[in-house]
A tleap script that builds the chain and sets N, CA, C and O, in Angstrom:
source leaprc.protein.ff14SB
mol = sequence {
  NMET LYS HIE LEU VAL PRO ALA ILE ILE GLY
  LEU LEU ALA LEU LEU GLY PHE ALA ASP SER
  SER TYR LEU ALA LEU VAL HIE TYR GLY VAL
  LEU SER PRO ALA ALA LEU GLU GLY SER GLY
  VAL CYS GLN LEU ALA SER ARG SER CYS SER
  SER VAL ILE LEU SER PRO GLN SER THR ILE
  PHE GLY ILE PRO HIE ALA LEU LEU GLY ALA
  ALA TYR PHE ALA VAL LEU LEU GLY ALA ALA
  THR ILE ARG LEU VAL ILE GLY ARG TRP PHE
  ALA PRO TRP GLU MET LEU GLY PHE LEU ILE
  VAL GLY LEU GLY PHE SER ALA TYR LEU THR
  GLN GLU LEU LEU PHE HIE ILE HIE VAL PRO
  CYS PRO PHE CYS LEU THR ALA HIE ALA ALA
  ASN ALA ALA ILE ILE GLY LEU TYR ALA ILE
  SER MET CGLN
}
set mol.1.N position { 117.606 84.905 130.592 }
set mol.1.CA position { 118.679 85.510 130.204 }
set mol.1.C position { 119.050 85.112 128.681 }
set mol.1.O position { 120.059 85.591 128.163 }
set mol.2.N position { 118.216 84.230 127.985 }
set mol.2.CA position { 118.331 84.159 126.304 }
set mol.2.C position { 117.751 85.216 125.865 }
set mol.2.O position { 118.353 85.681 124.896 }
set mol.3.N position { 116.650 85.912 126.228 }
set mol.3.CA position { 116.370 86.844 125.623 }
set mol.3.C position { 116.981 88.342 125.986 }
set mol.3.O position { 117.021 89.267 125.174 }
set mol.4.N position { 117.370 88.398 127.126 }
set mol.4.CA position { 117.646 89.641 127.753 }
set mol.4.C position { 118.661 90.303 127.217 }
set mol.4.O position { 118.575 91.520 127.054 }
set mol.5.N position { 120.171 89.352 126.737 }
set mol.5.CA position { 121.172 90.048 126.136 }
set mol.5.C position { 120.826 90.476 124.672 }
set mol.5.O position { 121.198 91.600 124.336 }
set mol.6.N position { 120.243 89.807 123.885 }
set mol.6.CA position { 119.880 90.669 122.390 }
set mol.6.C position { 118.910 91.631 122.723 }
set mol.6.O position { 118.896 92.581 121.940 }
set mol.7.N position { 118.067 91.681 123.674 }
set mol.7.CA position { 117.227 92.705 123.983 }
set mol.7.C position { 117.872 93.988 124.198 }
set mol.7.O position { 117.410 95.050 123.783 }
set mol.8.N position { 119.090 93.850 124.942 }
set mol.8.CA position { 119.866 94.794 125.343 }
set mol.8.C position { 120.705 95.417 124.500 }
set mol.8.O position { 120.917 96.629 124.479 }
set mol.9.N position { 121.326 94.359 123.599 }
set mol.9.CA position { 121.570 94.759 122.132 }
set mol.9.C position { 120.906 95.351 121.395 }
set mol.9.O position { 121.461 96.101 120.591 }
set mol.10.N position { 119.676 95.241 121.406 }
set mol.10.CA position { 118.807 96.082 120.326 }
set mol.10.C position { 118.448 97.335 120.955 }
set mol.10.O position { 118.069 98.233 120.203 }
set mol.11.N position { 118.504 97.584 122.349 }
set mol.11.CA position { 118.294 98.768 122.699 }
set mol.11.C position { 119.227 99.727 122.728 }
set mol.11.O position { 118.888 100.911 122.726 }
set mol.12.N position { 120.666 99.306 122.762 }
set mol.12.CA position { 122.224 99.814 122.422 }
set mol.12.C position { 121.902 100.451 121.181 }
set mol.12.O position { 121.892 101.668 120.993 }
set mol.13.N position { 121.590 99.389 120.189 }
set mol.13.CA position { 121.580 99.628 118.835 }
set mol.13.C position { 120.831 100.558 118.687 }
set mol.13.O position { 121.387 101.495 118.115 }
set mol.14.N position { 119.402 100.801 119.047 }
set mol.14.CA position { 118.745 101.822 118.878 }
set mol.14.C position { 119.063 103.114 119.476 }
set mol.14.O position { 118.625 104.080 118.851 }
set mol.15.N position { 119.725 103.360 120.544 }
set mol.15.CA position { 120.502 104.264 120.815 }
set mol.15.C position { 121.389 104.687 120.099 }
set mol.15.O position { 121.339 105.878 119.790 }
set mol.16.N position { 122.219 104.058 119.724 }
set mol.16.CA position { 123.459 104.479 118.519 }
set mol.16.C position { 122.691 104.731 117.385 }
set mol.16.O position { 123.084 105.774 116.864 }
set mol.17.N position { 121.827 104.260 116.819 }
set mol.17.CA position { 121.024 104.634 115.653 }
set mol.17.C position { 120.567 106.213 115.516 }
set mol.17.O position { 120.815 107.026 114.625 }
set mol.18.N position { 119.579 106.377 117.096 }
set mol.18.CA position { 119.186 107.718 117.322 }
set mol.18.C position { 120.227 108.451 117.312 }
set mol.18.O position { 120.271 109.422 116.557 }
set mol.19.N position { 121.267 108.137 118.140 }
set mol.19.CA position { 122.516 109.161 118.397 }
set mol.19.C position { 123.250 109.523 116.655 }
set mol.19.O position { 123.394 110.669 116.231 }
set mol.20.N position { 123.554 108.501 116.023 }
set mol.20.CA position { 124.038 108.721 114.776 }
set mol.20.C position { 123.116 109.558 113.750 }
set mol.20.O position { 123.541 110.529 113.124 }
set mol.21.N position { 121.783 109.052 113.657 }
set mol.21.CA position { 121.021 109.578 112.679 }
set mol.21.C position { 120.843 111.164 113.481 }
set mol.21.O position { 121.017 112.096 112.696 }
set mol.22.N position { 120.530 111.570 114.896 }
set mol.22.CA position { 120.651 112.916 115.015 }
set mol.22.C position { 121.867 113.869 114.458 }
set mol.22.O position { 121.590 115.003 114.069 }
set mol.23.N position { 123.276 113.366 114.426 }
set mol.23.CA position { 124.259 113.635 113.906 }
set mol.23.C position { 124.497 113.842 112.434 }
set mol.23.O position { 125.332 114.638 112.004 }
set mol.24.N position { 123.761 113.125 111.719 }
set mol.24.CA position { 123.700 113.182 110.259 }
set mol.24.C position { 122.694 114.291 109.900 }
set mol.24.O position { 122.841 114.923 108.854 }
set mol.25.N position { 121.727 114.531 110.699 }
set mol.25.CA position { 120.774 115.639 110.380 }
set mol.25.C position { 121.448 116.889 110.492 }
set mol.25.O position { 121.220 117.824 109.725 }
set mol.26.N position { 122.284 116.934 111.439 }
set mol.26.CA position { 123.197 118.252 111.922 }
set mol.26.C position { 123.933 118.311 110.485 }
set mol.26.O position { 123.894 119.207 109.642 }
set mol.27.N position { 124.584 117.133 110.472 }
set mol.27.CA position { 125.845 117.237 109.332 }
set mol.27.C position { 125.223 117.854 108.017 }
set mol.27.O position { 125.793 118.831 107.530 }
set mol.28.N position { 123.937 117.281 107.328 }
set mol.28.CA position { 123.421 117.793 106.435 }
set mol.28.C position { 122.480 119.038 106.421 }
set mol.28.O position { 121.883 119.485 105.442 }
set mol.29.N position { 122.466 119.514 107.719 }
set mol.29.CA position { 121.806 121.110 107.637 }
set mol.29.C position { 120.590 120.913 108.019 }
set mol.29.O position { 120.094 122.037 108.083 }
set mol.30.N position { 119.826 120.152 108.306 }
set mol.30.CA position { 118.731 119.629 108.591 }
set mol.30.C position { 118.158 120.291 109.879 }
set mol.30.O position { 117.101 120.913 109.981 }
set mol.31.N position { 119.052 120.033 110.807 }
set mol.31.CA position { 119.044 120.261 112.028 }
set mol.31.C position { 120.320 121.466 112.030 }
set mol.31.O position { 121.295 121.512 111.280 }
set mol.32.N position { 119.992 122.281 112.994 }
set mol.32.CA position { 121.264 123.615 113.245 }
set mol.32.C position { 122.045 123.176 114.265 }
set mol.32.O position { 121.697 122.731 115.359 }
set mol.33.N position { 123.572 123.403 113.631 }
set mol.33.CA position { 124.661 123.073 114.951 }
set mol.33.C position { 124.127 123.285 116.489 }
set mol.33.O position { 124.040 122.484 117.420 }
set mol.34.N position { 123.809 124.661 116.388 }
set mol.34.CA position { 123.231 125.275 117.590 }
set mol.34.C position { 122.285 124.458 118.249 }
set mol.34.O position { 121.990 124.603 119.436 }
set mol.35.N position { 121.798 123.590 117.490 }
set mol.35.CA position { 120.625 122.576 118.347 }
set mol.35.C position { 121.545 121.798 119.523 }
set mol.35.O position { 121.214 121.589 120.690 }
set mol.36.N position { 122.884 121.410 118.809 }
set mol.36.CA position { 123.814 120.892 119.877 }
set mol.36.C position { 124.290 121.533 120.890 }
set mol.36.O position { 124.274 121.074 122.033 }
set mol.37.N position { 124.827 122.814 120.530 }
set mol.37.CA position { 125.228 123.564 121.510 }
set mol.37.C position { 124.211 124.112 122.529 }
set mol.37.O position { 124.636 124.508 123.614 }
set mol.38.N position { 123.069 124.154 122.287 }
set mol.38.CA position { 121.954 124.520 123.103 }
set mol.38.C position { 121.495 123.304 124.136 }
set mol.38.O position { 120.711 123.322 125.085 }
set mol.39.N position { 122.062 122.556 123.735 }
set mol.39.CA position { 121.611 121.353 124.771 }
set mol.39.C position { 122.812 121.441 126.056 }
set mol.39.O position { 122.751 120.535 126.887 }
set mol.40.N position { 123.478 122.095 126.167 }
set mol.40.CA position { 124.375 121.886 127.187 }
set mol.40.C position { 125.323 121.161 127.394 }
set mol.40.O position { 126.277 121.406 128.132 }
set mol.41.N position { 125.071 119.889 126.545 }
set mol.41.CA position { 126.172 118.640 126.791 }
set mol.41.C position { 127.180 119.095 125.612 }
set mol.41.O position { 128.202 118.412 125.683 }
set mol.42.N position { 127.213 119.798 124.813 }
set mol.42.CA position { 128.512 119.900 124.060 }
set mol.42.C position { 129.445 121.189 124.410 }
set mol.42.O position { 130.471 121.577 123.850 }
set mol.43.N position { 128.768 121.697 125.482 }
set mol.43.CA position { 129.774 122.834 126.117 }
set mol.43.C position { 131.114 122.133 126.745 }
set mol.43.O position { 131.140 121.981 127.967 }
set mol.44.N position { 131.979 121.797 126.132 }
set mol.44.CA position { 133.258 121.308 126.270 }
set mol.44.C position { 134.407 121.984 126.229 }
set mol.44.O position { 135.108 121.895 125.221 }
set mol.45.N position { 134.868 122.917 127.512 }
set mol.45.CA position { 135.761 123.678 127.131 }
set mol.45.C position { 135.371 124.689 126.281 }
set mol.45.O position { 134.217 125.107 126.362 }
set mol.46.N position { 136.269 125.230 125.343 }
set mol.46.CA position { 136.004 126.160 124.627 }
set mol.46.C position { 135.329 125.843 123.179 }
set mol.46.O position { 135.040 126.729 122.375 }
set mol.47.N position { 135.114 124.415 122.957 }
set mol.47.CA position { 134.904 123.898 121.553 }
set mol.47.C position { 133.641 123.132 121.635 }
set mol.47.O position { 133.172 122.713 122.693 }
set mol.48.N position { 133.141 122.978 120.527 }
set mol.48.CA position { 131.952 122.312 120.633 }
set mol.48.C position { 131.546 120.871 119.607 }
set mol.48.O position { 132.264 120.343 118.758 }
set mol.49.N position { 130.236 120.510 120.013 }
set mol.49.CA position { 130.217 119.373 118.695 }
set mol.49.C position { 130.128 119.700 117.396 }
set mol.49.O position { 130.328 118.911 116.473 }
set mol.50.N position { 129.787 121.020 117.267 }
set mol.50.CA position { 129.528 121.377 115.828 }
set mol.50.C position { 131.077 121.348 115.160 }
set mol.50.O position { 131.209 120.948 114.004 }
set mol.51.N position { 132.136 121.752 115.875 }
set mol.51.CA position { 133.327 121.849 115.258 }
set mol.51.C position { 133.816 120.321 114.720 }
set mol.51.O position { 134.564 120.093 113.770 }
set mol.52.N position { 133.251 119.473 115.499 }
set mol.52.CA position { 133.529 117.796 115.026 }
set mol.52.C position { 132.841 117.547 114.085 }
set mol.52.O position { 133.503 117.047 113.176 }
set mol.53.N position { 131.328 117.710 113.761 }
set mol.53.CA position { 130.608 117.253 112.652 }
set mol.53.C position { 130.840 118.047 111.614 }
set mol.53.O position { 130.665 117.482 110.534 }
set mol.54.N position { 131.179 119.178 111.556 }
set mol.54.CA position { 131.784 120.062 110.210 }
set mol.54.C position { 133.157 120.369 109.856 }
set mol.54.O position { 133.655 121.206 109.102 }
set mol.55.N position { 133.785 119.176 110.844 }
set mol.55.CA position { 135.137 119.166 110.528 }
set mol.55.C position { 135.364 118.264 109.120 }
set mol.55.O position { 134.462 117.572 108.647 }
set mol.56.N position { 136.787 118.383 108.486 }
set mol.56.CA position { 137.000 117.583 107.505 }
set mol.56.C position { 136.992 115.950 107.653 }
set mol.56.O position { 136.390 115.225 106.860 }
set mol.57.N position { 137.872 115.384 108.973 }
set mol.57.CA position { 137.608 114.490 109.488 }
set mol.57.C position { 136.186 113.539 109.956 }
set mol.57.O position { 136.128 112.455 110.536 }
set mol.58.N position { 135.018 114.509 109.400 }
set mol.58.CA position { 133.680 113.835 109.777 }
set mol.58.C position { 133.118 112.945 108.761 }
set mol.58.O position { 132.139 112.223 108.949 }
set mol.59.N position { 133.793 113.034 107.667 }
set mol.59.CA position { 133.352 112.063 106.370 }
set mol.59.C position { 134.405 111.158 105.955 }
set mol.59.O position { 135.538 111.280 106.420 }
set mol.60.N position { 134.117 110.278 105.130 }
set mol.60.CA position { 135.125 109.331 104.351 }
set mol.60.C position { 134.383 109.356 103.177 }
set mol.60.O position { 133.194 109.039 103.208 }
set mol.61.N position { 135.122 109.810 101.781 }
set mol.61.CA position { 134.652 109.618 100.803 }
set mol.61.C position { 133.328 110.361 100.349 }
set mol.61.O position { 132.510 109.961 99.521 }
set mol.62.N position { 133.301 111.845 101.278 }
set mol.62.CA position { 132.156 112.446 101.050 }
set mol.62.C position { 130.707 111.813 101.919 }
set mol.62.O position { 129.565 112.271 101.871 }
set mol.63.N position { 131.061 110.968 102.470 }
set mol.63.CA position { 129.889 110.229 103.334 }
set mol.63.C position { 130.021 110.462 104.572 }
set mol.63.O position { 131.078 110.074 105.068 }
set mol.64.N position { 129.077 111.117 105.424 }
set mol.64.CA position { 129.398 111.436 106.744 }
set mol.64.C position { 129.454 110.157 107.757 }
set mol.64.O position { 128.637 109.237 107.804 }
set mol.65.N position { 130.540 110.317 108.496 }
set mol.65.CA position { 130.517 109.042 109.402 }
set mol.65.C position { 129.129 108.458 110.282 }
set mol.65.O position { 128.849 107.303 110.602 }
set mol.66.N position { 128.387 109.759 110.532 }
set mol.66.CA position { 127.172 109.838 111.213 }
set mol.66.C position { 126.291 108.930 110.166 }
set mol.66.O position { 125.829 107.917 110.690 }
set mol.67.N position { 126.034 109.082 109.028 }
set mol.67.CA position { 125.288 108.325 108.265 }
set mol.67.C position { 125.784 106.658 108.133 }
set mol.67.O position { 125.052 105.671 108.193 }
set mol.68.N position { 127.080 106.698 107.960 }
set mol.68.CA position { 127.587 105.078 108.215 }
set mol.68.C position { 126.904 104.555 109.411 }
set mol.68.O position { 126.190 103.553 109.364 }
set mol.69.N position { 127.175 105.402 110.746 }
set mol.69.CA position { 126.960 104.985 112.039 }
set mol.69.C position { 125.399 104.603 112.196 }
set mol.69.O position { 125.017 103.567 112.739 }
set mol.70.N position { 124.643 105.482 111.703 }
set mol.70.CA position { 123.345 104.972 111.562 }
set mol.70.C position { 122.886 103.796 110.543 }
set mol.70.O position { 121.969 103.079 110.945 }
set mol.71.N position { 123.397 103.546 109.347 }
set mol.71.CA position { 123.266 102.113 108.953 }
set mol.71.C position { 123.769 101.178 109.573 }
set mol.71.O position { 123.185 100.095 109.599 }
set mol.72.N position { 124.915 101.357 110.190 }
set mol.72.CA position { 125.181 100.361 110.957 }
set mol.72.C position { 124.441 99.770 112.141 }
set mol.72.O position { 124.151 98.585 112.308 }
set mol.73.N position { 124.188 100.786 112.921 }
set mol.73.CA position { 123.346 100.430 113.719 }
set mol.73.C position { 122.062 100.091 113.419 }
set mol.73.O position { 121.410 99.434 114.230 }
set mol.74.N position { 121.523 100.495 112.209 }
set mol.74.CA position { 120.137 99.756 111.864 }
set mol.74.C position { 120.449 98.232 111.554 }
set mol.74.O position { 119.596 97.370 111.769 }
set mol.75.N position { 121.531 97.971 111.109 }
set mol.75.CA position { 121.658 96.665 110.594 }
set mol.75.C position { 121.997 96.002 112.051 }
set mol.75.O position { 121.539 94.860 112.080 }
set mol.76.N position { 122.629 96.345 113.218 }
set mol.76.CA position { 122.483 95.655 114.498 }
set mol.76.C position { 121.067 95.154 115.190 }
set mol.76.O position { 120.774 94.088 115.731 }
set mol.77.N position { 120.169 96.581 114.908 }
set mol.77.CA position { 118.984 96.724 115.349 }
set mol.77.C position { 118.342 95.454 114.725 }
set mol.77.O position { 117.860 94.573 115.437 }
set mol.78.N position { 118.353 95.390 113.336 }
set mol.78.CA position { 117.618 94.155 112.700 }
set mol.78.C position { 118.175 92.936 113.240 }
set mol.78.O position { 117.470 92.032 113.689 }
set mol.79.N position { 119.619 92.900 113.193 }
set mol.79.CA position { 119.979 91.512 113.650 }
set mol.79.C position { 119.689 91.027 115.052 }
set mol.79.O position { 119.890 89.845 115.332 }
set mol.80.N position { 119.243 91.849 115.911 }
set mol.80.CA position { 118.938 91.735 117.464 }
set mol.80.C position { 117.571 91.321 117.354 }
set mol.80.O position { 117.228 90.359 118.041 }
set mol.81.N position { 116.529 92.008 116.436 }
set mol.81.CA position { 115.289 91.634 116.396 }
set mol.81.C position { 115.166 90.409 115.830 }
set mol.81.O position { 114.460 89.534 116.331 }
set mol.82.N position { 115.804 90.262 114.809 }
set mol.82.CA position { 115.921 88.676 114.191 }
set mol.82.C position { 116.199 87.462 115.209 }
set mol.82.O position { 115.594 86.394 115.297 }
set mol.83.N position { 117.325 87.956 115.973 }
set mol.83.CA position { 117.715 87.132 117.020 }
set mol.83.C position { 116.642 86.678 118.208 }
set mol.83.O position { 116.636 85.656 118.895 }
set mol.84.N position { 115.840 87.685 118.196 }
set mol.84.CA position { 114.651 87.763 119.295 }
set mol.84.C position { 113.567 86.952 118.634 }
set mol.84.O position { 113.085 86.185 119.468 }
set mol.85.N position { 113.025 86.835 117.500 }
set mol.85.CA position { 112.221 86.469 116.793 }
set mol.85.C position { 112.529 84.871 116.667 }
set mol.85.O position { 111.704 84.004 116.957 }
set mol.86.N position { 113.911 84.610 116.165 }
set mol.86.CA position { 114.128 82.844 115.637 }
set mol.86.C position { 114.894 82.323 116.631 }
set mol.86.O position { 115.378 81.220 116.378 }
set mol.87.N position { 115.214 82.942 118.000 }
set mol.87.CA position { 116.172 82.196 119.023 }
set mol.87.C position { 117.470 81.995 118.725 }
set mol.87.O position { 118.184 81.379 119.517 }
set mol.88.N position { 117.889 82.418 117.709 }
set mol.88.CA position { 119.608 82.549 117.439 }
set mol.88.C position { 119.772 83.436 116.418 }
set mol.88.O position { 119.023 84.005 115.624 }
set mol.89.N position { 121.228 83.404 116.694 }
set mol.89.CA position { 121.730 84.736 115.597 }
set mol.89.C position { 121.910 84.283 114.383 }
set mol.89.O position { 122.305 83.125 114.243 }
set mol.90.N position { 121.685 85.015 113.382 }
set mol.90.CA position { 121.550 84.683 111.878 }
set mol.90.C position { 123.228 85.145 111.448 }
set mol.90.O position { 123.776 86.236 111.602 }
set mol.91.N position { 123.672 84.098 110.968 }
set mol.91.CA position { 124.945 84.214 110.353 }
set mol.91.C position { 125.890 84.868 111.430 }
set mol.91.O position { 126.458 85.958 111.371 }
set mol.92.N position { 125.910 83.957 112.390 }
set mol.92.CA position { 126.590 84.245 113.826 }
set mol.92.C position { 128.307 84.765 113.346 }
set mol.92.O position { 128.727 85.859 113.726 }
set mol.93.N position { 128.856 84.170 112.801 }
set mol.93.CA position { 130.312 84.368 112.465 }
set mol.93.C position { 130.444 85.693 111.602 }
set mol.93.O position { 131.313 86.508 111.909 }
set mol.94.N position { 129.566 85.932 110.486 }
set mol.94.CA position { 129.790 86.947 109.816 }
set mol.94.C position { 129.429 88.116 110.581 }
set mol.94.O position { 129.817 89.232 110.238 }
set mol.95.N position { 128.693 87.921 111.620 }
set mol.95.CA position { 128.242 89.069 112.560 }
set mol.95.C position { 129.068 89.503 113.179 }
set mol.95.O position { 129.136 90.717 113.371 }
set mol.96.N position { 129.935 88.654 113.674 }
set mol.96.CA position { 131.505 88.849 114.561 }
set mol.96.C position { 132.236 89.693 113.687 }
set mol.96.O position { 132.668 90.802 114.000 }
set mol.97.N position { 132.352 89.198 112.696 }
set mol.97.CA position { 133.075 90.222 111.568 }
set mol.97.C position { 132.815 91.357 111.555 }
set mol.97.O position { 133.565 92.302 111.798 }
set mol.98.N position { 131.614 91.364 111.239 }
set mol.98.CA position { 130.887 92.808 111.033 }
set mol.98.C position { 131.155 93.972 112.328 }
set mol.98.O position { 131.649 95.100 112.338 }
set mol.99.N position { 130.585 93.116 113.355 }
set mol.99.CA position { 131.138 93.552 114.659 }
set mol.99.C position { 132.511 94.152 114.992 }
set mol.99.O position { 132.714 95.331 115.282 }
set mol.100.N position { 133.364 93.237 114.916 }
set mol.100.CA position { 134.947 93.581 114.682 }
set mol.100.C position { 135.307 94.758 113.661 }
set mol.100.O position { 136.214 95.481 114.074 }
set mol.101.N position { 134.917 95.009 112.738 }
set mol.101.CA position { 135.298 95.866 111.668 }
set mol.101.C position { 134.269 96.972 112.160 }
set mol.101.O position { 134.920 97.990 111.925 }
set mol.102.N position { 133.341 97.300 112.574 }
set mol.102.CA position { 132.841 98.277 113.510 }
set mol.102.C position { 133.544 98.845 114.465 }
set mol.102.O position { 133.766 100.056 114.458 }
set mol.103.N position { 134.041 97.918 115.537 }
set mol.103.CA position { 134.729 98.267 116.667 }
set mol.103.C position { 135.890 98.963 115.985 }
set mol.103.O position { 135.975 100.185 116.108 }
set mol.104.N position { 137.014 98.137 115.105 }
set mol.104.CA position { 137.914 98.892 114.489 }
set mol.104.C position { 137.905 100.258 114.248 }
set mol.104.O position { 138.679 101.076 114.745 }
set mol.105.N position { 136.703 100.546 113.210 }
set mol.105.CA position { 136.576 101.944 112.880 }
set mol.105.C position { 135.970 102.744 113.969 }
set mol.105.O position { 136.157 103.961 113.977 }
set mol.106.N position { 135.314 102.216 114.818 }
set mol.106.CA position { 134.949 102.734 116.084 }
set mol.106.C position { 136.211 103.634 116.912 }
set mol.106.O position { 136.171 104.742 117.447 }
set mol.107.N position { 137.325 102.640 116.761 }
set mol.107.CA position { 138.572 103.018 117.830 }
set mol.107.C position { 139.075 104.145 116.786 }
set mol.107.O position { 139.591 105.141 117.294 }
set mol.108.N position { 138.988 104.094 115.531 }
set mol.108.CA position { 139.888 105.013 114.648 }
set mol.108.C position { 139.373 106.301 114.725 }
set mol.108.O position { 140.022 107.347 114.712 }
set mol.109.N position { 137.774 106.123 114.831 }
set mol.109.CA position { 137.130 107.686 115.039 }
set mol.109.C position { 137.437 108.463 116.323 }
set mol.109.O position { 137.666 109.670 116.401 }
set mol.110.N position { 137.394 107.322 117.587 }
set mol.110.CA position { 137.627 108.129 118.713 }
set mol.110.C position { 139.497 108.475 118.663 }
set mol.110.O position { 139.873 109.536 119.162 }
set mol.111.N position { 140.110 107.914 118.300 }
set mol.111.CA position { 141.392 108.657 118.486 }
set mol.111.C position { 141.545 109.962 117.329 }
set mol.111.O position { 142.361 110.869 117.496 }
set mol.112.N position { 140.845 109.903 116.433 }
set mol.112.CA position { 140.816 110.998 115.594 }
set mol.112.C position { 140.199 112.270 116.603 }
set mol.112.O position { 140.767 113.354 116.734 }
set mol.113.N position { 138.916 111.883 117.275 }
set mol.113.CA position { 138.528 112.872 118.162 }
set mol.113.C position { 139.185 113.436 119.535 }
set mol.113.O position { 139.051 114.503 120.135 }
set mol.114.N position { 139.921 112.315 119.769 }
set mol.114.CA position { 140.518 112.904 120.844 }
set mol.114.C position { 142.118 113.554 120.730 }
set mol.114.O position { 142.628 114.383 121.483 }
set mol.115.N position { 142.687 112.929 119.601 }
set mol.115.CA position { 144.218 113.436 119.279 }
set mol.115.C position { 144.634 113.975 118.159 }
set mol.115.O position { 145.802 114.123 117.799 }
set mol.116.N position { 143.416 114.346 117.465 }
set mol.116.CA position { 143.605 115.456 116.248 }
set mol.116.C position { 142.634 116.498 116.128 }
set mol.116.O position { 142.853 117.672 115.829 }
set mol.117.N position { 141.277 115.825 116.451 }
set mol.117.CA position { 140.307 117.486 116.799 }
set mol.117.C position { 140.320 117.846 117.979 }
set mol.117.O position { 139.706 118.897 118.158 }
set mol.118.N position { 140.842 117.335 119.005 }
set mol.118.CA position { 140.962 117.851 120.263 }
set mol.118.C position { 139.750 117.884 121.014 }
set mol.118.O position { 139.771 118.465 122.099 }
set mol.119.N position { 138.577 117.294 120.566 }
set mol.119.CA position { 137.078 117.996 121.032 }
set mol.119.C position { 136.449 116.466 121.353 }
set mol.119.O position { 135.941 115.701 120.533 }
set mol.120.N position { 136.649 116.240 122.887 }
set mol.120.CA position { 135.596 114.716 123.001 }
set mol.120.C position { 133.799 114.952 123.098 }
set mol.120.O position { 133.067 114.987 124.087 }
set mol.121.N position { 133.520 115.072 121.786 }
set mol.121.CA position { 131.829 115.093 121.434 }
set mol.121.C position { 131.532 114.068 122.123 }
set mol.121.O position { 132.093 112.986 121.951 }
set mol.122.N position { 130.667 114.258 122.943 }
set mol.122.CA position { 129.609 113.379 123.886 }
set mol.122.C position { 128.580 112.535 122.915 }
set mol.122.O position { 128.400 111.331 123.102 }
set mol.123.N position { 128.011 113.164 122.007 }
set mol.123.CA position { 127.477 112.421 120.932 }
set mol.123.C position { 128.041 111.177 120.247 }
set mol.123.O position { 127.519 110.080 120.052 }
set mol.124.N position { 129.160 111.614 119.960 }
set mol.124.CA position { 130.042 110.930 119.080 }
set mol.124.C position { 130.509 109.693 120.179 }
set mol.124.O position { 130.169 108.545 119.895 }
set mol.125.N position { 131.167 109.901 121.238 }
set mol.125.CA position { 131.440 109.000 122.157 }
set mol.125.C position { 130.540 108.050 122.680 }
set mol.125.O position { 130.910 106.936 123.049 }
set mol.126.N position { 129.245 108.486 122.731 }
set mol.126.CA position { 128.120 107.602 122.902 }
set mol.126.C position { 127.786 106.473 121.999 }
set mol.126.O position { 127.474 105.330 122.334 }
set mol.127.N position { 127.890 106.931 120.885 }
set mol.127.CA position { 127.776 105.940 119.570 }
set mol.127.C position { 128.961 104.714 119.739 }
set mol.127.O position { 128.800 103.497 119.650 }
set mol.128.N position { 130.168 105.464 120.005 }
set mol.128.CA position { 131.471 104.277 120.107 }
set mol.128.C position { 131.128 103.481 121.207 }
set mol.128.O position { 131.043 102.281 120.949 }
set mol.129.N position { 130.827 103.942 122.789 }
set mol.129.CA position { 130.588 103.375 123.564 }
set mol.129.C position { 129.425 102.169 123.556 }
set mol.129.O position { 129.460 101.089 124.146 }
set mol.130.N position { 128.474 102.672 122.762 }
set mol.130.CA position { 127.379 101.730 122.519 }
set mol.130.C position { 127.861 100.471 121.707 }
set mol.130.O position { 127.603 99.298 121.980 }
set mol.131.N position { 128.500 100.872 120.812 }
set mol.131.CA position { 129.264 99.854 119.910 }
set mol.131.C position { 130.106 98.851 120.764 }
set mol.131.O position { 129.928 97.633 120.737 }
set mol.132.N position { 131.011 99.472 121.500 }
set mol.132.CA position { 131.783 98.556 122.173 }
set mol.132.C position { 130.972 97.918 123.239 }
set mol.132.O position { 131.707 97.077 123.756 }
set mol.133.N position { 129.907 97.913 123.770 }
set mol.133.CA position { 129.116 97.405 124.743 }
set mol.133.C position { 128.452 96.233 123.753 }
set mol.133.O position { 128.343 95.074 124.154 }
set mol.134.N position { 128.164 96.509 122.866 }
set mol.134.CA position { 127.116 95.625 121.692 }
set mol.134.C position { 128.239 94.307 121.503 }
set mol.134.O position { 127.950 93.129 121.714 }
set mol.135.N position { 129.413 94.750 121.110 }
set mol.135.CA position { 130.327 93.483 120.654 }
set mol.135.C position { 130.716 92.724 122.096 }
set mol.135.O position { 130.747 91.493 122.125 }
set mol.136.N position { 130.952 93.357 123.053 }
set mol.136.CA position { 131.157 92.469 124.469 }
set mol.136.C position { 129.839 91.700 124.689 }
set mol.136.O position { 129.957 90.514 124.998 }
set mol.137.N position { 128.631 92.203 124.576 }
set mol.137.CA position { 127.479 91.416 124.851 }
set mol.137.C position { 127.213 90.385 123.953 }
set mol.137.O position { 126.779 89.318 124.389 }
set mol.138.N position { 127.432 90.567 122.626 }
set mol.138.CA position { 127.630 89.540 121.531 }
set mol.138.C position { 128.357 88.469 121.670 }
set mol.138.O position { 127.944 87.343 121.393 }
set mol.139.N position { 129.714 88.772 122.192 }
set mol.139.CA position { 130.625 87.861 122.649 }
set mol.139.C position { 129.876 86.800 123.595 }
set mol.139.O position { 130.158 85.607 123.477 }
set mol.140.N position { 128.925 87.227 124.531 }
set mol.140.CA position { 128.887 86.862 125.804 }
set mol.140.C position { 127.420 85.627 125.206 }
set mol.140.O position { 127.114 84.466 125.478 }
set mol.141.N position { 126.949 86.544 124.437 }
set mol.141.CA position { 125.215 85.893 123.858 }
set mol.141.C position { 125.777 84.462 122.849 }
set mol.141.O position { 124.955 83.615 122.499 }
set mol.142.N position { 127.005 84.371 122.530 }
set mol.142.CA position { 127.380 83.383 121.421 }
set mol.142.C position { 127.658 82.118 122.139 }
set mol.142.O position { 127.722 81.073 121.491 }
set mol.143.N position { 127.837 82.121 123.477 }
set mol.143.CA position { 128.278 80.929 124.508 }
set mol.143.C position { 127.129 80.137 124.901 }
set mol.143.O position { 127.268 79.191 125.676 }
savepdb mol mol.pdb
quit
């Protein structure tokens, strides 16, 4: 159990990193938005994931949320790796603060998706769900 929870946190961080990186690549045009629609995952009602990624709400100060998410999950992946190597969380209270800020931003982005853009993008919601699970698991691992 000592290594199981940090390992799961690491796997969720890897999922969030891959998901956010994919969305960032679509945002910057490295991948076509059609790559999202072609997956069949983003065919929700008459709207698509690309409408979220290309919306004005997809950036803050010109930086795509997906890029911030990739950086956030990379930090979490590094922290989980360090935890597995040294056997304890490095700067545990600072990490908790980082996670709480991330969860708050995630909650804000989720309400933007659902109530302003009106498109429940599965890729975006996957990252937000991974983030929520990570903070829950982190709280368990601190005990």
